[in-house]
Backbone as JSON Lines, residues from 0, in Angstrom:
{"i":0,"aa":"M","n":[199.71,130.68,31.94],"ca":[200.62,129.57,31.82],"c":[201.45,129.72,30.54]}
{"i":1,"aa":"Q","n":[202.68,129.36,30.63],"ca":[203.59,129.5,29.51],"c":[203.89,128.14,28.91]}
{"i":2,"aa":"Q","n":[203.89,128.05,27.59],"ca":[204.24,126.82,26.9],"c":[205.21,127.15,25.78]}
{"i":3,"aa":"E","n":[206.44,126.72,25.92],"ca":[207.45,126.94,24.9],"c":[208.26,125.67,24.72]}
{"i":4,"aa":"W","n":[208.74,125.49,23.51],"ca":[209.56,124.33,23.22],"c":[210.57,124.72,22.16]}
{"i":5,"aa":"G","n":[211.79,124.3,22.33],"ca":[212.83,124.56,21.34],"c":[213.52,123.26,20.98]}
{"i":6,"aa":"H","n":[213.86,123.11,19.71],"ca":[214.53,121.91,19.26],"c":[215.54,122.28,18.19]}
{"i":7,"aa":"A","n":[216.71,121.68,18.26],"ca":[217.75,121.92,17.25],"c":[217.95,120.64,16.45]}
{"i":8,"aa":"A","n":[218.43,120.78,15.23],"ca":[218.67,119.63,14.37],"c":[219.64,118.64,15.01]}
{"i":9,"aa":"S","n":[220.5,119.12,15.9],"ca":[221.47,118.24,16.58],"c":[220.81,117.35,17.62]}
{"i":10,"aa":"G","n":[219.54,117.61,17.91],"ca":[218.83,116.8,18.9],"c":[218.69,117.5,20.24]}
{"i":11,"aa":"T","n":[219.33,118.64,20.41],"ca":[219.22,119.4,21.64],"c":[217.82,119.99,21.74]}
{"i":12,"aa":"N","n":[217.21,119.9,22.9],"ca":[215.89,120.5,23.06],"c":[215.69,120.93,24.5]}
{"i":13,"aa":"N","n":[214.71,121.78,24.69],"ca":[214.36,122.28,26.01],"c":[212.93,122.8,25.94]}
{"i":14,"aa":"G","n":[212.27,122.81,27.03],"ca":[210.91,123.31,27.0],"c":[210.38,123.66,28.37]}
{"i":15,"aa":"I","n":[209.24,124.29,28.34],"ca":[208.53,124.64,29.56],"c":[207.04,124.49,29.25]}
{"i":16,"aa":"S","n":[206.31,123.85,30.11],"ca":[204.9,123.61,29.81],"c":[204.05,123.76,31.05]}
{"i":17,"aa":"N","n":[203.01,124.56,30.94],"ca":[202.03,124.73,32.02],"c":[202.67,124.97,33.38]}
{"i":18,"aa":"S","n":[203.6,125.89,33.41],"ca":[204.28,126.17,34.66],"c":[204.01,127.6,35.1]}
{"i":19,"aa":"A","n":[203.29,127.73,36.18],"ca":[203.02,129.07,36.71],"c":[204.23,129.58,37.49]}
{"i":20,"aa":"G","n":[205.1,128.69,37.93],"ca":[206.22,129.09,38.78],"c":[207.54,129.25,38.05]}
{"i":21,"aa":"L","n":[207.62,128.88,36.78],"ca":[208.87,128.99,36.04],"c":[208.6,129.74,34.75]}
{"i":22,"aa":"S","n":[209.4,130.74,34.49],"ca":[209.29,131.47,33.24],"c":[210.65,132.02,32.86]}
{"i":23,"aa":"Y","n":[210.81,132.35,31.6],"ca":[212.05,132.93,31.12],"c":[211.98,134.45,31.25]}
{"i":24,"aa":"A","n":[213.13,135.08,31.4],"ca":[213.17,136.54,31.48],"c":[212.65,137.15,30.19]}
{"i":25,"aa":"S","n":[212.14,138.34,30.26],"ca":[211.59,138.99,29.06],"c":[212.67,139.22,28.01]}
{"i":26,"aa":"S","n":[213.94,139.27,28.43],"ca":[215.04,139.46,27.48],"c":[215.45,138.16,26.79]}
{"i":27,"aa":"N","n":[214.95,137.02,27.28],"ca":[215.3,135.72,26.71],"c":[214.51,135.51,25.42]}
{"i":28,"aa":"I","n":[215.2,135.12,24.36],"ca":[214.5,134.94,23.08],"c":[214.17,133.48,22.79]}
{"i":29,"aa":"F","n":[214.39,132.6,23.75],"ca":[214.03,131.19,23.56],"c":[212.54,131.09,23.29]}
{"i":30,"aa":"G","n":[212.19,130.41,22.24],"ca":[210.79,130.25,21.9],"c":[210.26,131.31,20.96]}
{"i":31,"aa":"I","n":[211.08,132.32,20.65],"ca":[210.66,133.36,19.7],"c":[210.84,132.81,18.29]}
{"i":32,"aa":"D","n":[209.82,132.94,17.47],"ca":[209.9,132.48,16.08],"c":[210.83,133.4,15.3]}
{"i":33,"aa":"P","n":[211.91,132.87,14.71],"ca":[212.83,133.73,13.96],"c":[212.25,134.22,12.64]}
{"i":34,"aa":"N","n":[211.13,133.65,12.22],"ca":[210.5,134.01,10.94],"c":[211.5,133.95,9.79]}
{"i":35,"aa":"F","n":[212.06,132.75,9.57],"ca":[213.0,132.58,8.47],"c":[212.33,132.93,7.15]}
{"i":36,"aa":"V","n":[213.12,133.4,6.19],"ca":[212.61,133.81,4.89],"c":[211.9,132.66,4.18]}
{"i":37,"aa":"N","n":[212.55,131.5,4.1],"ca":[211.99,130.34,3.4],"c":[212.65,129.07,3.94]}
{"i":38,"aa":"P","n":[212.27,128.63,5.15],"ca":[212.97,127.53,5.81],"c":[212.63,126.14,5.25]}
{"i":39,"aa":"V","n":[213.16,125.84,4.09],"ca":[212.95,124.52,3.5],"c":[214.24,123.72,3.62]}
{"i":40,"aa":"A","n":[214.13,122.44,3.92],"ca":[215.3,121.58,4.04],"c":[215.87,121.34,2.64]}
{"i":41,"aa":"P","n":[217.11,121.78,2.41],"ca":[217.7,121.61,1.09],"c":[218.17,120.18,0.86]}
{"i":42,"aa":"S","n":[218.3,119.83,-0.39],"ca":[218.9,118.53,-0.7],"c":[220.42,118.67,-0.53]}
{"i":43,"aa":"A","n":[221.13,117.56,-0.63],"ca":[222.58,117.59,-0.49],"c":[223.17,118.52,-1.54]}
{"i":44,"aa":"P","n":[224.09,119.41,-1.13],"ca":[224.66,120.35,-2.09],"c":[225.62,119.68,-3.07]}
{"i":45,"aa":"S","n":[225.7,120.25,-4.24],"ca":[226.68,119.85,-5.24],"c":[227.39,121.14,-5.65]}
{"i":46,"aa":"C","n":[228.52,121.39,-5.05],"ca":[229.17,122.69,-5.18],"c":[230.28,122.73,-6.24]}
{"i":47,"aa":"G","n":[230.41,121.69,-7.05],"ca":[231.49,121.61,-8.03],"c":[231.52,122.75,-9.03]}
{"i":48,"aa":"N","n":[230.38,123.34,-9.36],"ca":[230.33,124.41,-10.35],"c":[230.41,125.81,-9.74]}
{"i":49,"aa":"Y","n":[230.66,125.9,-8.45],"ca":[230.71,127.19,-7.77],"c":[232.14,127.55,-7.42]}
{"i":50,"aa":"A","n":[232.39,128.84,-7.32],"ca":[233.74,129.33,-7.0],"c":[234.08,129.13,-5.52]}
{"i":51,"aa":"S","n":[233.04,129.03,-4.67],"ca":[233.29,128.89,-3.23],"c":[232.09,128.21,-2.58]}
{"i":52,"aa":"V","n":[232.3,127.76,-1.37],"ca":[231.2,127.17,-0.6],"c":[230.15,128.24,-0.32]}
{"i":53,"aa":"L","n":[230.61,129.45,-0.04],"ca":[229.68,130.55,0.23],"c":[228.75,130.79,-0.97]}
{"i":54,"aa":"A","n":[229.31,130.76,-2.19],"ca":[228.48,130.93,-3.39],"c":[227.5,129.77,-3.54]}
{"i":55,"aa":"C","n":[227.97,128.55,-3.28],"ca":[227.13,127.36,-3.4],"c":[225.96,127.4,-2.41]}
{"i":56,"aa":"M","n":[226.22,127.88,-1.22],"ca":[225.21,127.85,-0.16],"c":[224.42,129.15,-0.03]}
{"i":57,"aa":"A","n":[224.59,130.08,-0.98],"ca":[223.94,131.4,-0.89],"c":[222.42,131.29,-0.74]}
{"i":58,"aa":"T","n":[221.79,130.39,-1.46],"ca":[220.32,130.25,-1.36],"c":[219.91,129.72,0.01]}
{"i":59,"aa":"V","n":[220.65,128.75,0.53],"ca":[220.33,128.2,1.86],"c":[220.51,129.29,2.91]}
{"i":60,"aa":"I","n":[221.6,130.04,2.81],"ca":[221.84,131.13,3.77],"c":[220.71,132.15,3.7]}
{"i":61,"aa":"A","n":[220.31,132.51,2.49],"ca":[219.22,133.48,2.32],"c":[217.9,132.93,2.87]}
{"i":62,"aa":"N","n":[217.63,131.65,2.62],"ca":[216.38,131.05,3.08],"c":[216.28,131.02,4.6]}
{"i":63,"aa":"F","n":[217.42,130.85,5.27],"ca":[217.41,130.76,6.72],"c":[217.84,132.06,7.4]}
{"i":64,"aa":"T","n":[217.62,133.17,6.73],"ca":[217.88,134.47,7.33],"c":[216.67,134.86,8.16]}
{"i":65,"aa":"P","n":[216.85,135.13,9.46],"ca":[215.71,135.51,10.29],"c":[215.23,136.91,9.94]}
{"i":66,"aa":"T","n":[213.91,137.09,9.94],"ca":[213.36,138.42,9.7],"c":[212.85,139.05,11.0]}
{"i":67,"aa":"N","n":[212.73,138.26,12.05],"ca":[212.33,138.78,13.35],"c":[213.51,139.57,13.92]}
{"i":68,"aa":"A","n":[213.3,140.83,14.25],"ca":[214.38,141.71,14.73],"c":[215.12,141.12,15.94]}
{"i":69,"aa":"K","n":[214.4,140.39,16.81],"ca":[215.04,139.82,18.0],"c":[215.99,138.67,17.65]}
{"i":70,"aa":"A","n":[215.83,138.08,16.48],"ca":[216.64,136.91,16.11],"c":[217.71,137.22,15.07]}
{"i":71,"aa":"K","n":[217.7,138.41,14.49],"ca":[218.62,138.72,13.39],"c":[220.09,138.53,13.74]}
{"i":72,"aa":"S","n":[220.49,138.87,14.94],"ca":[221.91,138.75,15.29],"c":[222.33,137.3,15.54]}
{"i":73,"aa":"Y","n":[221.37,136.37,15.53],"ca":[221.68,134.97,15.76],"c":[221.63,134.14,14.49]}
{"i":74,"aa":"G","n":[221.45,134.77,13.35],"ca":[221.42,134.06,12.08],"c":[222.82,133.74,11.58]}
{"i":75,"aa":"Y","n":[222.95,133.61,10.29],"ca":[224.23,133.28,9.68],"c":[225.3,134.3,10.06]}
{"i":76,"aa":"Q","n":[226.46,133.8,10.44],"ca":[227.58,134.66,10.8],"c":[228.69,134.45,9.76]}
{"i":77,"aa":"I","n":[229.13,135.53,9.14],"ca":[230.19,135.45,8.13],"c":[231.47,134.94,8.81]}
{"i":78,"aa":"P","n":[232.11,133.92,8.24],"ca":[233.34,133.4,8.85],"c":[234.42,134.48,8.91]}
{"i":79,"aa":"S","n":[235.15,134.49,9.99],"ca":[236.23,135.45,10.16],"c":[237.46,135.0,9.39]}
{"i":80,"aa":"S","n":[238.19,135.95,8.85],"ca":[239.45,135.63,8.16],"c":[240.64,135.84,9.1]}
{"i":81,"aa":"T","n":[240.36,136.24,10.33],"ca":[241.4,136.46,11.32],"c":[241.82,135.13,11.94]}
{"i":82,"aa":"S","n":[243.12,134.89,11.96],"ca":[243.63,133.65,12.56],"c":[243.5,133.72,14.08]}
{"i":83,"aa":"I","n":[243.17,132.59,14.68],"ca":[243.08,132.53,16.14],"c":[243.86,131.31,16.62]}
{"i":84,"aa":"N","n":[244.24,131.33,17.86],"ca":[244.9,130.19,18.48],"c":[243.83,129.43,19.26]}
{"i":85,"aa":"D","n":[243.58,128.2,18.86],"ca":[242.56,127.38,19.51],"c":[243.23,126.3,20.34]}
{"i":86,"aa":"P","n":[243.19,126.4,21.66],"ca":[243.84,125.39,22.5],"c":[243.19,124.0,22.37]}
{"i":87,"aa":"L","n":[241.99,123.93,21.81],"ca":[241.32,122.64,21.64],"c":[241.56,122.04,20.26]}
{"i":88,"aa":"F","n":[242.37,122.71,19.43],"ca":[242.67,122.18,18.1],"c":[243.36,120.82,18.25]}
{"i":89,"aa":"P","n":[242.91,119.8,17.52],"ca":[243.5,118.46,17.67],"c":[244.95,118.44,17.17]}
{"i":90,"aa":"Q","n":[245.87,118.25,18.09],"ca":[247.29,118.3,17.77],"c":[247.71,117.23,16.76]}
{"i":91,"aa":"W","n":[247.03,116.09,16.73],"ca":[247.37,115.03,15.79],"c":[247.22,115.51,14.35]}
{"i":92,"aa":"L","n":[246.35,116.48,14.12],"ca":[246.11,116.98,12.78],"c":[247.35,117.72,12.24]}
{"i":93,"aa":"C","n":[248.19,118.23,13.14],"ca":[249.39,118.96,12.72],"c":[250.39,118.08,11.98]}
{"i":94,"aa":"S","n":[250.35,116.78,12.21],"ca":[251.33,115.88,11.58],"c":[250.75,115.08,10.42]}
{"i":95,"aa":"V","n":[249.52,115.36,10.01],"ca":[248.92,114.66,8.88],"c":[249.57,115.18,7.6]}
{"i":96,"aa":"T","n":[250.08,114.26,6.78],"ca":[250.8,114.68,5.58],"c":[249.95,114.64,4.32]}
{"i":97,"aa":"N","n":[248.86,113.92,4.33],"ca":[248.04,113.8,3.11],"c":[246.68,114.49,3.24]}
{"i":98,"aa":"L","n":[246.63,115.59,4.0],"ca":[245.41,116.34,4.17],"c":[245.1,117.09,2.88]}
{"i":99,"aa":"P","n":[243.89,116.96,2.33],"ca":[243.55,117.66,1.08],"c":[243.72,119.17,1.22]}
{"i":100,"aa":"N","n":[244.25,119.81,0.18],"ca":[244.45,121.26,0.19],"c":[243.13,121.98,0.4]}
{"i":101,"aa":"G","n":[243.16,123.02,1.24],"ca":[241.99,123.86,1.46],"c":[241.02,123.34,2.5]}
{"i":102,"aa":"L","n":[241.22,122.12,2.98],"ca":[240.29,121.55,3.96],"c":[240.45,122.24,5.32]}
{"i":103,"aa":"V","n":[241.7,122.39,5.75],"ca":[242.03,123.06,7.0],"c":[243.19,124.01,6.73]}
{"i":104,"aa":"T","n":[243.06,125.25,7.15],"ca":[244.15,126.2,6.98],"c":[245.05,126.11,8.2]}
{"i":105,"aa":"M","n":[246.27,125.67,7.96],"ca":[247.23,125.53,9.06],"c":[248.05,126.81,9.15]}
{"i":106,"aa":"V","n":[248.07,127.42,10.33],"ca":[248.84,128.63,10.55],"c":[250.03,128.26,11.4]}
{"i":107,"aa":"T","n":[251.19,128.67,10.97],"ca":[252.41,128.34,11.74],"c":[252.94,129.54,12.46]}
């Protein structure tokens, strides 16, 4: 019998319990422990003394780096600097005149 449960901070969850007739494929990593380096819930960040958000969050990123080989590609992903066209981008944001600098990069 297989018993697995997954839960995300967003409240999303899924599970399987005592089911002889339902199982996940061997390639499915649901339920695999990512073996994070040091998964402690951080306090609210104070990034005022850092040059970037990445520098401020370096310890959190390092703490939540998976060490399980099956989970490594699902850990932190470096943000891309390549511009993309997002059809779901909220068009109302294009006309906001008092948007703080650096909050959203607008590409024309």
